[in-house]
C-alpha positions in Angstrom: -12.8 -76.4 -25.2 -11.3 -73.1 -27.1 -7.8 -74.1 -27.9 -5.0 -71.4 -26.1 -3.0 -69.1 -27.6 0.9 -68.8 -26.4 1.1 -65.4 -26.4 -1.8 -64.4 -24.5 -1.5 -62.9 -20.9 -5.2 -64.0 -19.9 -5.8 -67.2 -18.2 -8.9 -68.0 -20.7 -9.5 -66.8 -24.2 -13.3 -65.8 -24.8 -14.7 -66.9 -27.8 -14.8 -64.8 -30.7 -17.9 -64.1 -31.7 -17.3 -60.6 -33.6 -15.9 -60.4 -37.1 -12.3 -58.5 -37.0 -11.3 -59.1 -40.7 -10.5 -55.4 -41.1 -7.7 -55.7 -38.4 -7.0 -59.1 -39.7 -5.8 -57.9 -42.8 -2.7 -56.7 -41.2 -1.7 -59.9 -40.1 -0.8 -63.5 -42.0 -0.5 -67.1 -40.5 2.4 -69.3 -41.5 2.4 -73.1 -42.1 3.5 -74.0 -38.4 0.7 -72.0 -37.2 2.8 -68.8 -36.2 0.8 -65.4 -36.5 2.7 -62.3 -37.7 1.4 -58.6 -37.9 3.1 -55.9 -40.7 5.3 -53.4 -38.8 6.8 -51.1 -40.5 8.8 -52.2 -43.9 8.7 -55.8 -42.5 6.7 -57.9 -40.1 6.8 -59.4 -36.4 5.9 -63.0 -34.9 2.9 -61.8 -32.1 2.1 -65.7 -31.1 0.4 -68.8 -32.3 -3.3 -70.3 -31.6 -2.4 -73.9 -31.3 -5.1 -76.4 -32.8 -6.8 -73.4 -34.5 -7.1 -72.3 -37.9 -5.3 -69.6 -39.8 -8.7 -67.6 -39.5 -9.4 -68.3 -36.2 -5.9 -67.4 -35.0 -6.1 -63.8 -37.3 -9.6 -63.3 -35.4 -8.3 -63.5 -32.4 -5.1 -61.4 -32.4 -7.0 -59.1 -34.3 -9.7 -59.0 -31.7 -6.9 -57.8 -29.1 -6.0 -54.8 -31.4 -9.6 -54.2 -31.8 -9.9 -54.0 -27.7 -6.6 -52.2 -27.8 -7.7 -49.8 -30.2 -11.1 -49.1 -28.7 -9.1 -48.1 -25.2 -7.2 -45.7 -27.0 -10.3 -44.1 -28.8 -12.5 -44.2 -25.5 -9.1 -42.7 -23.9 -9.7 -40.3 -26.4 -13.2 -39.7 -26.2 -12.5 -38.9 -22.3 -9.7 -36.2 -23.3 -12.3 -33.7 -24.5 -14.6 -34.4 -21.5 -14.0 -31.0 -19.0 -15.0 -33.0 -16.2 -12.2 -35.4 -16.5 -8.8 -34.1 -15.3 -5.3 -34.3 -17.2 -4.3 -37.0 -14.1 -7.1 -39.4 -15.0 -6.0 -39.1 -18.7 -2.1 -39.5 -18.1 -2.8 -42.3 -16.1 -4.8 -44.3 -18.8 -2.5 -43.1 -21.3 0.5 -44.7 -19.0 -1.4 -47.9 -19.0 -2.0 -47.8 -22.9 1.7 -46.9 -23.7 2.3 -50.4 -21.5 0.1 -52.4 -23.5 0.7 -50.7 -27.1 4.7 -51.6 -27.0 5.2 -54.0 -29.4 1.9 -55.6 -28.5 1.2 -59.0 -29.4 -1.8 -58.2 -31.8 -2.8 -58.1 -35.4 -4.0 -54.8 -36.8 -3.4 -51.4 -38.0 -0.4 -50.6 -35.9 0.6 -47.0 -37.3 -3.3 -46.3 -36.6 -2.9 -46.8 -33.2 0.5 -45.2 -32.8 -1.1 -42.1 -34.3 -4.1 -42.1 -31.6 -1.6 -42.5 -28.7 0.6 -39.6 -30.4 -3.0 -37.5 -30.6 -3.7 -38.6 -27.3 -0.1 -37.3 -25.9 -0.6 -34.2 -27.9 -4.2 -33.5 -26.0 -2.6 -34.4 -22.8 0.0 -32.0 -23.1 -2.7 -29.3 -24.0 -5.1 -30.1 -21.2 -2.2 -30.1 -18.8 -1.5 -26.9 -19.8 -5.3 -25.8 -19.7 -5.6 -27.2 -16.3 -2.2 -25.3 -15.3 -3.7 -21.6 -16.4 -6.8 -22.3 -14.6 -5.2 -23.4 -11.4 -2.9 -20.3 -11.7 -6.1 -18.1 -12.4 -7.9 -20.2 -9.5 -4.9 -19.3 -7.4 -5.1 -15.6 -8.2 -8.3 -15.5 -7.2 -8.1 -17.7 -4.1 -5.3 -15.6 -2.8 -7.3 -12.3 -3.5 -10.0 -13.8 -1.5 -7.9 -14.8 1.4 -6.0 -11.0 1.2 -9.5 -9.6 1.5 -10.2 -11.7 4.6 -6.7 -10.5 6.3 -7.2 -7.1 5.4 -10.9 -6.8 7.0 -9.2 -8.6 9.8 -6.3 -6.0 10.0 -8.8 -3.3 9.8 -10.9 -4.3 12.5 -7.7 -5.0 14.8 -6.7 -1.4 14.2 -10.0 0.0 15.2 -9.4 3.0 18.1 -10.4 1.1 21.2 -13.1 3.7 21.7 -14.9 3.1 18.6 -15.1 -0.7 18.7 -18.1 -2.3 18.7 -17.1 -5.2 20.4 -20.1 -7.5 19.8 -20.7 -6.8 16.3 -16.9 -6.7 15.8 -16.1 -10.1 17.5 -18.5 -12.0 15.6 -17.1 -10.8 12.5 -13.8 -11.7 13.5 -15.2 -15.3 14.0 -17.2 -15.3 11.0 -13.6 -14.3 8.9 -12.0 -17.2 10.4 -14.8 -19.8 9.3 -14.5 -18.3 5.9 -10.6 -19.0 5.9 -11.2 -22.5 7.2 -13.7 -22.8 4.1 -11.2 -21.8 1.6 -9.0 -24.3 3.6 -11.3 -27.0 2.8 -11.9 -25.9 -0.8 -9.8 -27.3 -4.0 -8.0 -24.8 -4.4 -4.6 -25.0 -3.0 -2.2 -21.7 -2.6 1.3 -22.0 -2.4 2.7 -23.1 0.8 4.7 -19.5 1.5 1.9 -17.6 0.2 -0.6 -19.5 2.7 1.6 -19.2 5.7 2.3 -15.6 5.1 -1.2 -14.7 4.7 -1.9 -16.6 8.0 0.8 -14.9 9.8 -1.0 -11.5 9.2 -4.3 -13.2 9.7 -3.1 -14.7 13.2 -1.5 -11.7 14.3 -4.7 -9.4 13.8 -6.7 -12.0 15.4 -4.4 -12.5 18.6 -4.3 -8.0 18.7 -7.8 -8.2 18.1 -8.2 -10.6 21.5 -6.1 -9.1 23.3 -7.6 -5.4 23.2 -11.0 -7.2 23.8 -9.6 -8.7 26.9 -7.7 -5.7 28.2 -10.9 -3.4 27.5 -13.3 -5.8 29.1 -11.2 -6.3 32.0 -10.8 -2.3 32.4 -14.4 -2.5 32.1 -15.0 -4.7 34.5 -12.9 -2.8 37.2 -14.5 0.8 36.0 -18.0 -1.0 36.6 -17.1 -2.0 39.9 -16.2 1.6 40.5 -19.5 3.0 39.1 -21.5 0.4 41.2 -20.0 1.8 44.3 -20.8 5.2 43.2 -24.7 4.5 42.3 -25.0 2.5 45.4 -23.8 5.6 47.7 -26.3 7.8 45.5 -29.2 5.4 45.7 -28.3 5.3 49.6 -28.4 9.5 49.7 -31.6 9.1 47.7 -33.5 6.5 50.0 -32.6 8.6 53.1 -34.1 11.6 51.1 -37.4 10.0 50.6 -38.8 11.2 53.7 -37.9 14.5 53.7 -40.7 17.4 53.7 -37.9 20.4 53.2 -39.9 20.3 49.8 -37.7 23.1 47.9 -34.1 22.2 49.2 -34.7 18.2 48.5 -36.1 18.6 45.3 -32.9 20.5 44.4 -31.1 17.6 46.2 -32.5 14.9 44.1 -32.0 17.0 40.7 -28.0 16.9 42.0 -28.0 13.3 42.7 -29.7 12.5 38.9 -26.8 14.7 37.6 -24.1 12.5 39.4 -26.3 9.5 38.0 -26.0 10.4 34.6 -22.3 11.3 34.9 -21.2 8.4 37.0 -21.3 5.8 33.6 -22.8 2.2 33.7 -22.3 -0.7 36.3 -23.1 -3.8 34.3 -27.0 -4.4 33.2 -27.9 -6.0 36.0 -26.4 -3.8 38.7 -27.9 -1.0 36.7 -31.2 -2.3 36.7 -31.3 -3.3 40.2 -29.8 0.2 41.4 -31.9 2.2 39.2 -35.0 0.8 40.4 -34.2 1.5 44.0 -33.1 5.2 43.1 -36.6 5.7 41.2 -38.2 4.0 44.0 -36.9 6.6 46.3 -37.2 9.5 44.1 -40.9 8.7 43.0 -41.5 8.4 47.0 -40.4 12.1 47.7 -41.8 13.3 44.8 -45.3 11.7 45.2 -45.8 13.3 48.8 -44.4 16.5 47.7 -47.2 16.5 44.8 -49.6 15.5 47.6 -48.7 18.1 50.1 -48.9 20.7 46.8 -52.4 19.3 45.8 -53.3 20.0 49.7 -52.2 23.0 49.9 -53.6 24.4 46.5 -57.1 23.3 47.6 -56.6 25.1 51.2 -56.1 28.4 48.8 -58.6 27.5 46.7 -60.7 30.5 48.8 -57.8 32.7 48.7 -58.2 32.6 44.4 -61.4 34.0 44.8 -61.0 36.8 46.5 -57.8 38.1 44.3 -59.6 37.5 41.5 -62.0 40.4 42.8 -59.1 42.3 43.7 -57.5 41.6 40.3 -61.1 43.1 38.9 -60.7 46.0 40.9 -57.2 46.9 40.2 -57.9 46.7 36.4 -60.2 48.7 36.4 -57.9 51.6 37.5 -56.9 51.6 33.7 -56.4 54.0 31.9 -55.4 55.8 34.4 -57.0 59.6 34.4 -55.6 60.9 37.8 -52.3 59.5 38.6 -52.2 60.7 42.5 -55.8 59.1 42.8 -54.6 55.8 41.1 -51.4 55.4 42.9 -53.4 55.7 46.4 -56.1 53.5 45.3 -53.6 50.9 43.9 -52.0 51.0 47.3 -54.6 50.0 49.1 -55.5 47.0 46.7 -51.9 46.1 47.0 -52.1 46.0 50.5 -55.6 44.0 50.1 -53.7 41.7 47.8 -50.8 40.7 50.0 -53.2 40.0 52.8 -55.3 37.9 50.7 -52.6 34.7 50.8 -51.4 32.2 48.4 -53.2 30.8 45.6 -53.2 27.3 44.0 -50.0 26.8 42.2 -51.4 26.7 38.6 -53.0 30.1 39.1 -50.4 31.8 40.5 -48.4 33.2 37.0 -52.1 34.6 35.7 -52.9 36.5 38.8 -49.0 37.9 39.0 -49.3 38.7 35.5 -52.3 40.5 35.9 -51.4 42.7 38.9 -47.9 43.6 37.2 -50.0 44.8 34.3 -51.8 47.4 36.7 -48.5 48.2 38.4 -46.3 48.8 35.2 -48.9 51.0 33.7 -48.5 53.2 37.1 -44.8 53.4 37.0 -44.5 54.4 33.4 -47.1 57.2 33.7 -44.9 58.5 36.8 -41.6 58.4 35.0 -43.2 60.2 32.1 -44.2 62.8 34.5 -41.1 63.2 35.9 -39.1 63.6 32.5 -41.7 66.3 31.9 -41.3 68.0 35.2 -37.8 67.6 35.7 -36.1 71.1 36.8 -32.7 70.3 35.2 -33.9 69.4 31.8 -36.3 72.4 32.1 -33.2 74.6 32.8 -31.3 73.3 29.8 -34.4 73.8 27.6 -34.6 77.5 28.7 -30.8 78.3 28.3 -31.1 76.7 24.9 -33.9 78.9 24.0 -32.3 82.3 25.1 -29.0 81.3 23.4 -30.9 80.8 20.1 -33.1 83.8 20.5 -29.8 85.9 20.9 -28.4 84.1 17.7 -31.7 84.6 15.6 -31.5 88.8 16.8 -27.8 89.1 15.9 -28.5 87.1 12.6 -31.5 89.6 11.6 -29.2 92.9 12.3 -26.5 91.5 10.5 -29.0 90.9 7.4 -30.4 94.3 7.4 -26.8 96.0 7.5 -25.7 93.8 4.3 -29.0 94.6 3.0 -28.4 98.5 3.6 -24.7 98.3 1.9 -26.3 96.4 -0.8 -24.4 93.1 -0.3 -26.8 90.8 -1.8 -24.6 87.4 -1.7 -23.8 88.2 2.1 -27.5 88.9 3.0 -28.4 85.5 1.2 -25.8 83.3 3.1 -26.8 85.1 6.3 -30.7 84.7 5.8 -30.1 80.9 5.6 -28.4 80.9 8.4 -31.0 82.9 10.2 -33.8 80.3 8.6 -31.8 77.4 10.1 -31.7 79.4 13.3 -35.5 80.4 13.8 -36.3 76.5 12.9 -34.4 75.4 15.7 -35.5 77.7 18.3 -39.3 77.1 17.4 -38.4 73.4 18.3 -36.4 74.6 21.4 -39.5 76.4 22.3 -41.7 73.4 21.8 -39.9 71.4 24.3 -39.1 74.0 26.6 -43.5 74.1 26.6 -43.2 70.0 27.7 -41.3 70.8 30.7 -43.8 73.5 31.6 -41.5 76.3 31.1 
């Protein structure tokens, strides 16, 4: 069985199978078997290895140093790994310091101390870097939370009449899920910052929920009132559905339809049910009306043939050659036209338009004849001619007198006036001829 060193904390000492000569060079064993390690300018006793040779004793304590140095080296390697946190390095360094505080080992203690110092400096830099990263991550996370809160406040601030409740409610729920997701994330905001943002977010959500409940409560009341209005409209429509007073009832249905549109919505289920009843009543009336009209059109189809012949006879009067004869013929045609009765609805406009064209031609010619034989207009035209003839006669005498006196300038001016008056006189005479003067 291997000897047990007096200074080792381990209950058992593993067999020495590796050469640790490089570390062993930093120690010595005295005649009593005590092991020493160089420390600064002197040396320090680290223990003993009973019943072992000096070489075995040095190898044992050198191995303990190498294990300690290896742990420090491994920790140094982990320091450069981004995924290894400063906390992990710090915990490892704390344990390393405890074991490296005047350790009972043989080896290059200054090298171990240098490595530990390097670890301490690296740990400080890593902590600073992580602190900067956390600060930046907090900044980003705060901005993201702020965006969530701002959107919630925007949704809550919408005018009631413009809110799209389904979309806005879904979005508000999604924002809450996003908030919870941030809370479950790795980045933690400062307590006061998170508290202030949560209060704003909660206030926006509560305000929106309150407005939504108020809106739908009011809507429920409004829908109840609308339902009552539409039920009354349906009752009126159903009473009118069997009416045979076609024209007035058709107008009544149009008024009911206008009132239905103005009534608003009564809730989807009620609206669909009431509309089905209203439409059924409406269709019942208008289908009966159309059937009656179709039967009436069929009954009037014989009248159409007669009126087609009468219209052809009226159109043959154009163009008008003798107004009096045409008027007499048209009166007879009009009497027979009225006596012929109604025509199918689809032909009414065409037939009426054809007859109106003939009647208008007669009226136009009558108006033209009246304007040319109007005594009052004829008298005015005759008076104008007389006045112009008198003026022309006077100007001619004035021209002759001016020429006789040799006043050529005055004569020229008078002649210009004379020419103008003669032109007007010619036009007046033509107008008089049109009135038969």
